[in-house]
N, CA, C and O atoms as CSV, one atom per row, in Angstrom:
chain,resi,resn,atom,element,x,y,z
A,1,MET,N,N,0.860,-1.181,0.000
A,1,MET,CA,C,0.000,0.000,0.000
A,1,MET,C,C,0.900,1.236,0.000
A,1,MET,O,O,1.855,1.321,0.772
A,2,ASN,N,N,0.593,2.160,-0.848
A,2,ASN,CA,C,1.424,3.364,-0.899
A,2,ASN,C,C,0.996,4.370,0.165
A,2,ASN,O,O,-0.044,4.221,0.805
A,3,PHE,N,N,1.820,5.392,0.334
A,3,PHE,CA,C,1.618,6.387,1.383
A,3,PHE,C,C,0.300,7.134,1.224
A,3,PHE,O,O,-0.407,7.335,2.211
A,4,ILE,N,N,-0.045,7.546,0.026
A,4,ILE,CA,C,-1.283,8.298,-0.213
A,4,ILE,C,C,-2.501,7.439,0.101
A,4,ILE,O,O,-3.461,7.923,0.700
A,5,ALA,N,N,-2.473,6.183,-0.293
A,5,ALA,CA,C,-3.592,5.292,0.012
A,5,ALA,C,C,-3.746,5.122,1.518
A,5,ALA,O,O,-4.866,5.074,2.026
A,6,SER,N,N,-2.626,5.031,2.235
A,6,SER,CA,C,-2.721,4.869,3.685
A,6,SER,C,C,-3.288,6.132,4.340
A,6,SER,O,O,-4.001,6.033,5.338
A,7,LEU,N,N,-2.983,7.320,3.796
A,7,LEU,CA,C,-3.550,8.559,4.327
A,7,LEU,C,C,-5.057,8.621,4.111
A,7,LEU,O,O,-5.799,9.058,4.990
A,8,SER,N,N,-5.498,8.186,2.951
A,8,SER,CA,C,-6.935,8.227,2.693
A,8,SER,C,C,-7.663,7.270,3.627
A,8,SER,O,O,-8.768,7.572,4.079
A,9,ASN,N,N,-7.065,6.124,3.924
A,9,ASN,CA,C,-7.686,5.198,4.881
A,9,ASN,C,C,-7.707,5.811,6.276
A,9,ASN,O,O,-8.690,5.681,7.005
A,10,PHE,N,N,-6.618,6.479,6.641
A,10,PHE,CA,C,-6.558,7.135,7.944
A,10,PHE,C,C,-7.609,8.236,8.024
A,10,PHE,O,O,-8.282,8.396,9.041
A,11,GLY,N,N,-7.739,8.994,6.934
A,11,GLY,CA,C,-8.739,10.055,6.905
A,11,GLY,C,C,-10.143,9.521,7.089
A,11,GLY,O,O,-10.956,10.131,7.784
A,12,TYR,N,N,-10.435,8.386,6.471
A,12,TYR,CA,C,-11.749,7.773,6.620
A,12,TYR,C,C,-11.967,7.360,8.073
A,12,TYR,O,O,-13.049,7.569,8.623
A,13,TYR,N,N,-10.947,6.777,8.695
A,13,TYR,CA,C,-11.059,6.343,10.081
A,13,TYR,C,C,-11.326,7.536,11.001
A,13,TYR,O,O,-12.179,7.465,11.886
A,14,VAL,N,N,-10.600,8.619,10.789
A,14,VAL,CA,C,-10.790,9.816,11.606
A,14,VAL,C,C,-12.199,10.378,11.404
A,14,VAL,O,O,-12.866,10.746,12.371
A,15,LYS,N,N,-12.648,10.443,10.159
A,15,LYS,CA,C,-14.006,10.925,9.886
A,15,LYS,C,C,-15.041,10.038,10.573
A,15,LYS,O,O,-16.025,10.533,11.123
A,16,PHE,N,N,-14.814,8.726,10.538
A,16,PHE,CA,C,-15.726,7.788,11.178
A,16,PHE,C,C,-15.767,8.029,12.687
A,16,PHE,O,O,-16.844,8.035,13.284
A,17,GLN,N,N,-14.597,8.228,13.307
A,17,GLN,CA,C,-14.539,8.471,14.749
A,17,GLN,C,C,-15.251,9.765,15.123
A,17,GLN,O,O,-15.965,9.814,16.125
A,18,ILE,N,N,-15.063,10.802,14.334
A,18,ILE,CA,C,-15.735,12.079,14.595
A,18,ILE,C,C,-17.248,11.910,14.488
A,18,ILE,O,O,-17.996,12.431,15.316
A,19,LEU,N,N,-17.689,11.190,13.483
A,19,LEU,CA,C,-19.112,10.926,13.320
A,19,LEU,C,C,-19.666,10.175,14.531
A,19,LEU,O,O,-20.759,10.487,15.005
A,20,MET,N,N,-18.924,9.195,15.031
A,20,MET,CA,C,-19.377,8.421,16.188
A,20,MET,C,C,-19.469,9.292,17.438
A,20,MET,O,O,-20.364,9.099,18.261
A,21,ILE,N,N,-18.553,10.247,17.586
A,21,ILE,CA,C,-18.599,11.166,18.729
A,21,ILE,C,C,-19.861,12.013,18.664
A,21,ILE,O,O,-20.544,12.186,19.673
A,22,PHE,N,N,-20.178,12.545,17.478
A,22,PHE,CA,C,-21.385,13.355,17.337
A,22,PHE,C,C,-22.640,12.523,17.569
A,22,PHE,O,O,-23.588,13.012,18.182
A,23,LYS,N,N,-22.672,11.290,17.100
A,23,LYS,CA,C,-23.835,10.426,17.321
A,23,LYS,C,C,-24.015,10.144,18.809
A,23,LYS,O,O,-25.144,10.073,19.295
A,24,ALA,N,N,-22.902,9.980,19.539
A,24,ALA,CA,C,-22.980,9.703,20.974
A,24,ALA,C,C,-23.542,10.886,21.736
A,24,ALA,O,O,-24.100,10.707,22.819
A,25,GLN,N,N,-23.409,12.100,21.197
A,25,GLN,CA,C,-23.905,13.291,21.872
A,25,GLN,C,C,-25.367,13.578,21.572
A,25,GLN,O,O,-25.957,14.465,22.190
A,26,GLU,N,N,-25.962,12.850,20.638
A,26,GLU,CA,C,-27.379,13.043,20.339
A,26,GLU,C,C,-28.212,12.536,21.505
A,26,GLU,O,O,-27.731,11.773,22.343
A,27,GLU,N,N,-29.439,12.958,21.548
A,27,GLU,CA,C,-30.322,12.536,22.623
A,27,GLU,C,C,-30.550,11.035,22.560
A,27,GLU,O,O,-30.648,10.465,21.474
A,28,PRO,N,N,-30.635,10.393,23.718
A,28,PRO,CA,C,-30.922,8.961,23.712
A,28,PRO,C,C,-32.338,8.711,23.197
A,28,PRO,O,O,-33.196,9.588,23.297
A,29,PRO,N,N,-32.587,7.526,22.650
A,29,PRO,CA,C,-33.938,7.246,22.153
A,29,PRO,C,C,-34.953,7.232,23.294
A,29,PRO,O,O,-34.630,6.876,24.427
A,30,LEU,N,N,-36.159,7.617,22.980
A,30,LEU,CA,C,-37.220,7.615,23.988
A,30,LEU,C,C,-37.611,6.182,24.312
A,30,LEU,O,O,-37.620,5.327,23.426
A,31,PRO,N,N,-37.933,5.913,25.567
A,31,PRO,CA,C,-38.320,4.545,25.935
A,31,PRO,C,C,-39.688,4.177,25.366
A,31,PRO,O,O,-40.512,5.050,25.093
A,32,ASP,N,N,-39.921,2.879,25.189
A,32,ASP,CA,C,-41.229,2.393,24.737
A,32,ASP,C,C,-42.275,2.566,25.833
A,32,ASP,O,O,-43.434,2.884,25.566
A,33,VAL,N,N,-41.837,2.350,27.078
A,33,VAL,CA,C,-42.722,2.481,28.233
A,33,VAL,C,C,-41.997,3.314,29.283
A,33,VAL,O,O,-40.853,3.025,29.634
A,34,TYR,N,N,-42.661,4.336,29.773
A,34,TYR,CA,C,-42.112,5.171,30.838
A,34,TYR,C,C,-42.482,4.539,32.168
A,34,TYR,O,O,-43.645,4.208,32.400
A,35,LYS,N,N,-41.477,4.366,33.062
A,35,LYS,CA,C,-41.697,3.722,34.356
A,35,LYS,C,C,-41.338,4.678,35.479
A,35,LYS,O,O,-40.255,5.263,35.490
A,36,CYS,N,N,-42.248,4.829,36.416
A,36,CYS,CA,C,-42.022,5.679,37.573
A,36,CYS,C,C,-41.073,4.972,38.535
A,36,CYS,O,O,-41.242,3.787,38.822
A,37,ALA,N,N,-40.069,5.705,39.034
A,37,ALA,CA,C,-39.093,5.134,39.961
A,37,ALA,C,C,-39.630,5.066,41.390
A,37,ALA,O,O,-39.033,4.408,42.242
A,38,LYS,N,N,-40.755,5.741,41.661
A,38,LYS,CA,C,-41.278,5.794,43.022
A,38,LYS,C,C,-42.487,4.892,43.261
A,38,LYS,O,O,-42.835,4.606,44.407
A,39,CYS,N,N,-43.119,4.451,42.193
A,39,CYS,CA,C,-44.275,3.561,42.345
A,39,CYS,C,C,-44.345,2.644,41.119
A,39,CYS,O,O,-43.432,2.644,40.293
A,40,ASP,N,N,-45.396,1.883,41.003
A,40,ASP,CA,C,-45.519,0.920,39.912
A,40,ASP,C,C,-46.130,1.487,38.635
A,40,ASP,O,O,-46.426,0.732,37.709
A,41,PHE,N,N,-46.321,2.784,38.572
A,41,PHE,CA,C,-46.938,3.395,37.395
A,41,PHE,C,C,-46.074,3.201,36.156
A,41,PHE,O,O,-44.862,3.412,36.188
A,42,GLN,N,N,-46.722,2.791,35.057
A,42,GLN,CA,C,-46.069,2.660,33.756
A,42,GLN,C,C,-47.036,3.165,32.699
A,42,GLN,O,O,-48.247,2.976,32.810
A,43,HIS,N,N,-46.486,3.817,31.660
A,43,HIS,CA,C,-47.352,4.284,30.584
A,43,HIS,C,C,-46.540,4.490,29.323
A,43,HIS,O,O,-45.353,4.810,29.382
A,44,ARG,N,N,-47.184,4.306,28.181
A,44,ARG,CA,C,-46.523,4.530,26.893
A,44,ARG,C,C,-46.478,6.016,26.522
A,44,ARG,O,O,-45.604,6.445,25.769
A,45,SER,N,N,-47.396,6.774,27.038
A,45,SER,CA,C,-47.497,8.202,26.708
A,45,SER,C,C,-46.564,9.027,27.597
A,45,SER,O,O,-46.636,8.956,28.824
A,46,ARG,N,N,-45.698,9.799,26.970
A,46,ARG,CA,C,-44.789,10.675,27.716
A,46,ARG,C,C,-45.570,11.730,28.482
A,46,ARG,O,O,-45.232,12.051,29.621
A,47,GLU,N,N,-46.601,12.266,27.869
A,47,GLU,CA,C,-47.403,13.302,28.517
A,47,GLU,C,C,-48.090,12.770,29.774
A,47,GLU,O,O,-48.094,13.435,30.810
A,48,ASP,N,N,-48.670,11.574,29.683
A,48,ASP,CA,C,-49.314,10.982,30.861
A,48,ASP,C,C,-48.284,10.689,31.947
A,48,ASP,O,O,-48.559,10.871,33.133
A,49,PHE,N,N,-47.103,10.237,31.543
A,49,PHE,CA,C,-46.033,9.958,32.495
A,49,PHE,C,C,-45.602,11.240,33.204
A,49,PHE,O,O,-45.451,11.253,34.425
A,50,GLN,N,N,-45.405,12.307,32.451
A,50,GLN,CA,C,-44.996,13.573,33.052
A,50,GLN,C,C,-46.058,14.102,34.006
A,50,GLN,O,O,-45.733,14.652,35.058
A,51,ARG,N,N,-47.312,13.940,33.647
A,51,ARG,CA,C,-48.418,14.357,34.519
A,51,ARG,C,C,-48.386,13.535,35.822
A,51,ARG,O,O,-48.608,14.075,36.906
A,52,HIS,N,N,-48.110,12.228,35.704
A,52,HIS,CA,C,-48.042,11.359,36.879
A,52,HIS,C,C,-46.882,11.750,37.800
A,52,HIS,O,O,-47.056,11.822,39.016
A,53,ILE,N,N,-45.701,12.003,37.226
A,53,ILE,CA,C,-44.509,12.326,38.022
A,53,ILE,C,C,-44.771,13.515,38.936
A,53,ILE,O,O,-44.232,13.571,40.041
A,54,LYS,N,N,-45.578,14.451,38.502
A,54,LYS,CA,C,-45.843,15.661,39.287
A,54,LYS,C,C,-46.504,15.357,40.628
A,54,LYS,O,O,-46.401,16.160,41.555
A,55,ILE,N,N,-47.177,14.219,40.748
A,55,ILE,CA,C,-47.787,13.893,42.048
A,55,ILE,C,C,-46.718,13.570,43.094
A,55,ILE,O,O,-46.972,13.681,44.294
A,56,HIS,N,N,-45.527,13.173,42.647
A,56,HIS,CA,C,-44.443,12.854,43.574
A,56,HIS,C,C,-43.558,14.057,43.885
A,56,HIS,O,O,-42.785,14.018,44.843
A,57,LEU,N,N,-43.656,15.111,43.104
A,57,LEU,CA,C,-42.784,16.269,43.283
A,57,LEU,C,C,-43.338,17.222,44.329
A,57,LEU,O,O,-44.522,17.561,44.320
A,58,SER,N,N,-42.465,17.643,45.224
A,58,SER,CA,C,-42.821,18.682,46.187
A,58,SER,C,C,-41.540,19.353,46.644
A,58,SER,O,O,-40.464,18.758,46.571
A,59,ALA,N,N,-41.644,20.558,47.103
A,59,ALA,CA,C,-40.462,21.328,47.486
A,59,ALA,C,C,-39.722,20.694,48.659
A,59,ALA,O,O,-38.499,20.807,48.747
A,60,ASN,N,N,-40.437,20.036,49.555
A,60,ASN,CA,C,-39.784,19.457,50.727
A,60,ASN,C,C,-39.435,17.978,50.540
A,60,ASN,O,O,-38.945,17.337,51.470
A,61,SER,N,N,-39.678,17.445,49.372
A,61,SER,CA,C,-39.354,16.053,49.100
A,61,SER,C,C,-37.845,15.835,49.109
A,61,SER,O,O,-37.095,16.664,48.594
A,62,GLU,N,N,-37.399,14.725,49.693
A,62,GLU,CA,C,-35.969,14.397,49.698
A,62,GLU,C,C,-35.507,13.964,48.312
A,62,GLU,O,O,-34.374,14.244,47.921
A,63,ASP,N,N,-36.359,13.296,47.580
A,63,ASP,CA,C,-36.033,12.817,46.236
A,63,ASP,C,C,-36.527,13.788,45.187
A,63,ASP,O,O,-37.570,14.420,45.355
A,64,LYS,N,N,-35.792,13.904,44.126
A,64,LYS,CA,C,-36.208,14.675,42.958
A,64,LYS,C,C,-36.248,13.707,41.785
A,64,LYS,O,O,-35.305,12.944,41.578
A,65,GLN,N,N,-37.326,13.731,41.019
A,65,GLN,CA,C,-37.506,12.786,39.925
A,65,GLN,C,C,-37.577,13.515,38.590
A,65,GLN,O,O,-38.265,14.526,38.457
A,66,CYS,N,N,-36.858,12.989,37.607
A,66,CYS,CA,C,-36.823,13.569,36.275
A,66,CYS,C,C,-38.171,13.366,35.585
A,66,CYS,O,O,-38.681,12.248,35.512
A,67,THR,N,N,-38.737,14.459,35.083
A,67,THR,CA,C,-40.021,14.359,34.388
A,67,THR,C,C,-39.861,13.847,32.970
A,67,THR,O,O,-40.852,13.538,32.308
A,68,GLU,N,N,-38.616,13.752,32.490
A,68,GLU,CA,C,-38.362,13.245,31.138
A,68,GLU,C,C,-38.248,11.728,31.115
A,68,GLU,O,O,-38.775,11.082,30.209
A,69,CYS,N,N,-37.559,11.146,32.112
A,69,CYS,CA,C,-37.306,9.697,32.072
A,69,CYS,C,C,-37.683,8.972,33.356
A,69,CYS,O,O,-37.737,7.742,33.364
A,70,GLY,N,N,-37.948,9.701,34.447
A,70,GLY,CA,C,-38.374,9.066,35.690
A,70,GLY,C,C,-37.258,8.745,36.665
A,70,GLY,O,O,-37.532,8.275,37.769
A,71,GLN,N,N,-36.017,8.980,36.295
A,71,GLN,CA,C,-34.893,8.685,37.180
A,71,GLN,C,C,-34.954,9.599,38.393
A,71,GLN,O,O,-35.314,10.769,38.271
A,72,SER,N,N,-34.600,9.067,39.581
A,72,SER,CA,C,-34.642,9.841,40.825
A,72,SER,C,C,-33.256,10.324,41.223
A,72,SER,O,O,-32.250,9.674,40.941
A,73,PHE,N,N,-33.221,11.492,41.892
A,73,PHE,CA,C,-31.972,12.095,42.328
A,73,PHE,C,C,-32.117,12.582,43.756
A,73,PHE,O,O,-33.208,12.963,44.180
A,74,ALA,N,N,-31.017,12.571,44.500
A,74,ALA,CA,C,-31.032,12.976,45.904
A,74,ALA,C,C,-31.077,14.487,46.067
A,74,ALA,O,O,-31.525,14.979,47.103
A,75,SER,N,N,-30.624,15.230,45.068
A,75,SER,CA,C,-30.607,16.693,45.195
A,75,SER,C,C,-31.132,17.343,43.920
A,75,SER,O,O,-31.128,16.750,42.842
A,76,LEU,N,N,-31.578,18.567,44.084
A,76,LEU,CA,C,-32.071,19.336,42.950
A,76,LEU,C,C,-30.936,19.618,41.964
A,76,LEU,O,O,-31.154,19.590,40.753
A,77,SER,N,N,-29.737,19.889,42.463
A,77,SER,CA,C,-28.609,20.171,41.568
A,77,SER,C,C,-28.246,18.952,40.727
A,77,SER,O,O,-27.882,19.095,39.560
A,78,ALA,N,N,-28.340,17.757,41.303
A,78,ALA,CA,C,-28.069,16.534,40.531
A,78,ALA,C,C,-29.125,16.342,39.448
A,78,ALA,O,O,-28.804,15.943,38.328
A,79,LEU,N,N,-30.386,16.625,39.779
A,79,LEU,CA,C,-31.463,16.541,38.789
A,79,LEU,C,C,-31.247,17.547,37.670
A,79,LEU,O,O,-31.407,17.216,36.495
A,80,GLU,N,N,-30.883,18.775,38.028
A,80,GLU,CA,C,-30.659,19.803,37.007
A,80,GLU,C,C,-29.501,19.425,36.087
A,80,GLU,O,O,-29.579,19.633,34.876
A,81,LYS,N,N,-28.440,18.877,36.647
A,81,LYS,CA,C,-27.306,18.432,35.830
A,81,LYS,C,C,-27.742,17.310,34.889
A,81,LYS,O,O,-27.383,17.311,33.711
A,82,HIS,N,N,-28.514,16.355,35.407
A,82,HIS,CA,C,-29.030,15.260,34.589
A,82,HIS,C,C,-29.893,15.783,33.446
A,82,HIS,O,O,-29.744,15.347,32.304
A,83,LEU,N,N,-30.792,16.712,33.748
A,83,LEU,CA,C,-31.670,17.275,32.727
A,83,LEU,C,C,-30.861,17.933,31.617
A,83,LEU,O,O,-31.173,17.774,30.437
A,84,PHE,N,N,-29.825,18.670,31.994
A,84,PHE,CA,C,-29.001,19.353,31.004
A,84,PHE,C,C,-28.168,18.355,30.194
A,84,PHE,O,O,-28.138,18.430,28.965
A,85,MET,N,N,-27.497,17.425,30.870
A,85,MET,CA,C,-26.590,16.505,30.193
A,85,MET,C,C,-27.336,15.431,29.386
A,85,MET,O,O,-26.921,15.097,28.276
A,86,SER,N,N,-28.408,14.902,29.924
A,86,SER,CA,C,-29.101,13.785,29.266
A,86,SER,C,C,-30.219,14.208,28.327
A,86,SER,O,O,-30.463,13.553,27.313
A,87,HIS,N,N,-30.904,15.303,28.660
A,87,HIS,CA,C,-32.088,15.672,27.896
A,87,HIS,C,C,-31.970,17.049,27.232
A,87,HIS,O,O,-32.897,17.493,26.556
A,88,LYS,N,N,-30.835,17.720,27.424
A,88,LYS,CA,C,-30.590,19.046,26.831
A,88,LYS,C,C,-31.635,20.068,27.278
A,88,LYS,O,O,-32.036,20.936,26.503
A,89,VAL,N,N,-32.072,19.958,28.532
A,89,VAL,CA,C,-33.056,20.875,29.114
A,89,VAL,C,C,-32.323,21.827,30.053
A,89,VAL,O,O,-31.583,21.385,30.933
A,90,ASN,N,N,-32.523,23.127,29.872
A,90,ASN,CA,C,-31.876,24.114,30.760
A,90,ASN,C,C,-32.739,24.401,31.940
A,90,ASN,O,O,-32.367,25.204,32.796
């Protein structure tokens, strides 16, 4: 294999790696069924799930639950970081 051919193969590999990095930063796929981390509630509708999660949320609650995916967090700052990093919500 000559030098130019090896560069073109390297270029393809680098382009592939860059593409994979960008794909990894895209939002994760939405679940088929949303499951509440605090009770047995499950639903296919994101809107119904978000409406349900609100019954568990309160200012004095020790747990904070993500309205996007249902994951629970011990602090509001951890929930906010999760929302930003996982769901791109500010």
